[in-house]
C-alpha positions in Angstrom: 40.0 7.5 14.9 37.0 6.7 17.1 34.4 4.6 15.3 30.7 4.2 15.8 28.7 1.4 14.2 24.9 2.0 14.0 22.9 -1.2 13.3 19.7 0.2 11.9 16.3 -1.4 11.9 15.5 0.5 8.7 17.3 3.0 6.5 16.9 6.5 7.9 14.0 8.5 6.6 13.4 12.2 7.4 9.7 11.6 7.3 9.7 9.7 10.6 10.3 10.7 14.2 12.6 7.8 14.5 14.6 9.0 11.4 15.0 12.5 12.8 16.0 11.0 16.2 18.8 9.0 14.6 20.0 12.0 12.6 20.3 13.9 15.9 22.4 11.2 17.5 24.6 11.0 14.4 25.2 14.8 14.7 26.3 14.4 18.3 28.8 11.7 17.5 30.1 13.5 14.4 30.9 16.5 16.7 32.9 14.2 18.9 35.0 13.1 15.9 33.6 9.6 15.4 33.8 7.9 12.0 30.3 6.5 11.5 29.1 3.4 9.7 25.4 2.7 9.3 24.6 -0.9 8.6 21.1 -2.5 8.2 19.5 -5.6 6.8 16.6 -3.5 5.6 15.8 -2.5 2.0 16.0 1.1 0.9 12.8 3.0 0.1 12.2 6.1 -2.0 12.2 8.1 1.2 15.6 6.8 2.5 18.1 9.6 2.8 21.6 9.5 1.3 23.9 8.9 4.3 27.1 9.2 2.1 26.3 12.9 1.6 26.6 13.2 5.4 30.0 11.6 5.5 28.6 8.2 6.8 29.5 4.9 5.4 26.5 2.7 4.3 26.7 -1.1 4.6 24.1 -3.8 3.9 24.3 -6.7 6.4 22.5 -10.0 6.5 20.4 -11.6 9.3 21.6 -15.0 10.5 24.9 -14.8 8.7 28.5 -15.2 9.9 29.5 -12.6 7.3 28.6 -10.0 10.0 31.2 -11.6 12.4 34.0 -10.9 10.0 32.6 -7.4 9.3 32.6 -6.3 12.9 36.0 -8.0 13.6 37.5 -5.8 10.9 35.7 -2.6 11.9 36.5 -2.9 15.7 34.0 -0.1 16.6 34.4 1.7 19.9 30.6 1.9 20.2 27.8 -0.1 18.6 24.4 1.6 18.7 21.4 -0.7 18.2 18.4 1.0 16.6 15.6 -0.6 18.6 15.7 -3.8 20.6 15.0 -6.1 17.6 18.5 -5.2 16.2 20.1 -6.0 19.6 18.3 -9.4 19.6 19.6 -10.2 16.1 23.2 -8.9 16.3 23.9 -8.2 20.0 25.4 -11.7 20.7 27.6 -11.4 17.6 28.9 -8.0 18.8 29.6 -9.4 22.3 31.4 -12.4 20.8 33.4 -10.8 18.0 33.9 -7.2 19.4 33.7 -7.6 23.2 35.4 -4.2 23.9 32.7 -2.3 22.0 30.4 -0.3 24.2 26.9 -1.6 23.4 24.2 1.1 23.4 20.5 0.6 22.7 18.4 3.4 21.3 14.9 2.3 22.2 13.2 5.0 20.1 10.2 4.4 22.4 9.3 1.4 24.5 7.7 -0.9 21.9 6.1 -3.1 24.5 4.3 -0.1 26.1 2.8 1.0 22.8 1.8 -2.6 21.8 0.2 -3.4 25.2 -1.8 -0.2 25.2 -3.0 -1.0 21.7 -4.1 -4.5 22.7 -5.9 -3.2 25.7 -7.6 -0.5 23.8 -8.9 -3.0 21.2 -10.2 -5.2 24.0 -11.8 -2.2 25.7 -9.7 -2.7 28.8 -8.1 0.0 31.0 -4.3 0.2 30.8 -2.4 -1.3 33.7 1.2 -2.0 34.7 0.2 -5.6 35.5 -0.5 -6.1 31.8 3.0 -4.8 31.0 4.6 -7.2 33.5 2.8 -10.1 31.8 3.7 -9.0 28.2 6.1 -11.2 26.2 7.1 -8.1 24.3 8.1 -6.5 27.6 10.3 -9.5 28.5 12.1 -9.3 25.1 12.7 -5.6 25.3 13.7 -5.5 29.0 16.1 -8.4 28.3 17.7 -6.3 25.5 18.0 -3.3 27.9 19.7 -5.5 30.5 22.2 -7.0 28.0 23.3 -3.5 26.8 25.8 -1.3 28.6 23.4 1.7 28.2 19.9 2.3 26.9 18.7 5.7 25.6 15.2 6.4 26.8 13.4 9.2 25.1 10.5 9.9 27.6 10.6 10.9 31.2 7.5 8.7 31.8 9.4 5.7 30.4 12.4 6.2 32.5 10.2 6.3 35.6 8.4 3.1 34.4 11.6 1.2 33.9 13.0 2.2 37.2 9.9 1.8 39.4 7.9 -1.0 37.7 10.7 -3.1 36.1 13.4 -2.2 38.7 16.1 -1.4 36.1 19.3 0.1 37.6 19.5 3.7 36.6 23.2 3.3 35.7 21.9 1.3 32.6 19.6 4.2 31.5 20.1 7.6 29.9 17.1 9.9 29.6 17.8 11.5 26.3 14.8 13.2 24.6 14.9 14.9 21.2 18.0 17.1 20.7 16.6 20.3 19.2 17.7 23.9 18.6 16.5 26.4 21.2 13.9 28.9 20.0 15.3 32.4 19.9 13.8 35.8 19.4 14.7 35.8 15.7 12.9 32.5 15.1 9.8 33.9 16.9 9.9 37.0 14.8 9.8 34.9 11.6 6.7 33.0 12.6 3.4 33.7 10.9 0.9 35.6 13.0 -2.4 34.3 14.3 -4.2 36.1 11.5 -1.9 34.8 8.7 -2.5 31.1 9.6 -5.4 28.9 8.7 -6.6 25.3 9.0 -6.0 22.4 11.3 -3.3 19.9 10.5 -2.4 16.3 11.4 0.9 14.9 10.3 2.3 11.4 10.8 3.7 8.3 9.1 0.9 5.8 8.4 3.2 2.7 8.9 2.6 3.7 12.6 -0.7 2.3 13.9 -1.3 5.1 16.5 -1.4 7.6 13.6 -4.0 5.7 11.6 -6.2 5.5 14.8 -5.7 9.2 15.4 -7.0 10.1 12.0 -10.0 8.0 12.5 -10.7 9.9 15.7 -10.4 13.2 13.8 -12.9 11.8 11.3 -15.5 11.3 14.1 -15.2 15.0 15.2 -14.8 16.7 11.9 -18.5 17.6 11.6 -18.7 19.2 15.1 -15.7 21.4 14.2 -17.0 22.2 10.7 -20.4 23.2 12.2 -18.8 26.0 14.2 -15.9 26.8 11.8 -17.3 26.3 8.3 -14.2 27.7 6.5 -11.6 25.8 8.6 -10.3 22.6 7.0 -8.6 19.6 8.6 -5.5 18.6 6.5 -4.0 15.1 6.9 -0.4 14.7 5.9 1.9 11.6 6.1 3.9 9.1 4.2 2.5 5.7 3.3 -1.2 6.6 3.5 -3.2 3.4 3.3 -6.4 3.0 1.3 -8.3 3.3 4.6 -6.8 6.8 5.1 -7.2 7.8 1.5 -10.9 6.9 1.5 -11.5 9.5 4.2 -10.6 12.3 1.8 -13.8 14.6 1.8 -12.7 18.0 0.4 -16.4 19.2 0.3 -16.6 18.6 4.0 -13.2 20.2 4.8 -11.4 17.0 5.6 -8.6 16.7 3.1 -6.0 13.8 2.9 -2.9 15.6 1.4 -0.5 12.6 1.6 3.3 12.9 1.8 4.7 16.3 2.8 8.1 17.1 1.2 8.8 19.6 4.0 6.6 18.9 7.0 8.0 21.9 8.9 6.7 24.2 6.1 3.2 22.7 6.4 3.1 23.1 10.2 4.4 26.7 10.1 1.3 27.7 8.0 -1.3 25.9 10.1 -3.1 27.5 12.9 -3.5 24.4 15.1 -2.0 20.9 15.2 -4.4 18.1 16.2 -3.2 14.8 17.6 -5.9 12.7 19.3 -3.6 9.7 20.0 -5.2 7.0 22.0 -2.2 4.7 22.4 1.5 5.0 21.8 4.8 5.5 23.6 7.9 7.7 23.6 7.6 11.4 22.7 5.8 12.7 19.6 7.8 14.4 16.9 4.7 15.9 15.5 4.2 17.8 18.8 7.7 19.0 19.3 7.6 20.1 15.6 4.5 22.1 16.3 6.3 23.9 19.1 9.3 24.6 16.9 6.9 26.2 14.4 5.0 28.3 17.0 1.9 26.2 16.2 -0.3 25.4 19.3 -1.7 21.8 19.5 -4.5 19.8 21.0 -3.5 16.3 22.0 -4.4 13.6 24.6 -2.8 12.5 27.8 -0.9 9.8 25.8 0.1 12.4 23.3 1.7 14.7 25.8 3.0 12.0 28.1 6.6 12.3 29.2 7.0 15.5 27.0 6.5 18.5 29.3 7.2 17.6 32.9 5.0 20.1 34.9 5.2 22.9 32.4 1.9 24.1 30.9 1.1 22.5 27.5 1.4 24.1 24.1 -2.4 24.3 23.9 -4.7 21.7 25.4 -4.5 18.1 26.6 -7.9 16.4 26.4 -9.0 12.8 26.1 -12.8 13.3 25.8 -13.4 13.6 22.0 -16.3 16.1 22.4 -14.1 18.3 24.7 -11.2 17.8 22.3 -13.2 19.3 19.5 -14.3 22.2 21.8 -10.7 22.9 22.7 -9.6 22.8 19.1 -12.3 25.4 18.3 -11.3 27.6 21.2 -7.6 27.5 20.2 -8.5 28.3 16.6 -10.7 31.3 17.5 -9.3 32.9 20.6 -6.1 34.8 19.8 -5.1 35.4 23.4 -5.4 31.7 24.3 -3.5 30.8 21.1 -0.6 33.2 21.9 -0.3 31.9 25.5 -0.2 28.4 24.2 2.6 29.4 21.7 4.6 30.8 24.6 4.2 27.6 26.5 5.7 25.7 23.6 8.7 27.9 23.5 9.3 27.3 27.2 9.0 23.5 26.8 11.5 23.4 23.9 14.0 25.7 25.6 13.9 24.1 29.0 13.6 20.4 28.0 14.9 19.8 24.5 17.8 22.3 24.0 20.6 20.2 22.5 23.2 22.5 23.9 22.1 21.5 27.4 21.6 17.8 26.7 24.6 16.7 24.5 27.5 17.1 27.0 26.0 15.1 29.9 25.2 12.3 27.4 28.8 12.4 26.1 30.2 12.4 29.6 28.1 9.3 30.5 29.4 7.6 27.4 33.1 8.5 28.2 32.6 7.4 31.8 31.3 4.0 30.7 34.1 3.5 28.2 36.7 4.2 31.0 35.0 1.8 33.5 33.4 -0.8 31.2 34.6 -3.9 33.0 33.5 -2.7 36.4 30.1 -1.6 34.9 29.5 -5.0 33.3 30.5 -6.9 36.5 27.9 -4.9 38.4 25.3 -5.6 35.8 24.9 -9.3 36.8 21.5 -9.9 35.3 22.8 -8.4 32.0 25.7 -10.8 31.9 23.4 -13.7 32.9 21.1 -12.9 30.0 24.0 -12.5 27.7 25.3 -15.9 28.7 21.8 -17.5 28.1 21.4 -15.6 24.8 24.7 -16.8 23.4 23.6 -20.3 24.1 20.0 -20.0 22.7 19.9 -17.3 20.0 23.4 -18.1 18.7 22.6 -21.8 18.0 19.2 -20.9 16.5 20.9 -18.3 14.2 23.6 -20.8 13.2 20.9 -23.4 12.5 19.0 -20.9 10.3 22.2 -20.1 8.5 22.9 -23.7 7.7 19.3 -24.3 6.6 19.5 -21.3 4.3 22.7 -22.7 2.7 21.0 -26.0 2.0 
């Protein structure tokens, strides 16, 4: 039987975009008949899902431990999927040394160095530049992981362009694979609540994620201007791991309500009239915004929010960076039924043209099969990858073994 080993950064949670992304990939490989093992050095949380119930083997692994070497030698996986570049840094050399025939695939989730650099420049009041990316140590680490792997899954069209044009990555090492979603059909649309049946604005996001915390603070600064024109409309804030900073923003009397963790996020979004996402930094594509489209709920977001998500198709609402205009667009979408319905149609088109899993899965599987059949030739052509693998084996391997010995002492 074909085997897939996923080395997870954390245990999978349904409450996160990264968790849903991983579940989508698991579904693709299950359809192809793979036996799947999910291994991670992380601790489980109350939101971790039960992978055994999905027919997936769960394994706890240790950082800087040769016990992993024996584990992977016994498993002999056809494919190893690294969940984010940090896992490739920790375990990639061990996979290359102990299971050299395994196809090494990196799921970037989003480009972490892009998100971090944008955050740093925002805090300094600087304009974002590609030059800042090229000087970033985080970029060097993540690009090195991409080069060491046989294939990297890139979620955003913007990020594919960035890797090819700014970092000169060979496109044979990249696979543009956005969220894999069900197409929206007429029956789904018929089940949606109407404009009149919906109420309130909603923001939803995991508060471990810094861009989400910042976005809620942006909403706080425009809540009064929205409330002034729409006194009955409330802004509802949902998300796991709400910090004290977020909880203190709860002002029910002002129509700004921190609701906390949503058991079923999709049910919340289905009832809302408009999703708000004033994201000032970040990367990848935003699960909260595809979720809005899947629920027939228009959204207002920023250029960063919509980046890499809709090609040249009209947005599912409005894209606006200026906060005052953002508030005005939110009000327009909330009050103008014709504009709202047009935005809803735009969301349907974006999902069905760009995220339909029936269109995306087979080209991805074909790319995987082609790599497996021509792996040696592919690796020979990736000279910089083999160079980095060689240097990594020397540097990280001996550092890891030193840590292991130190831990024993």
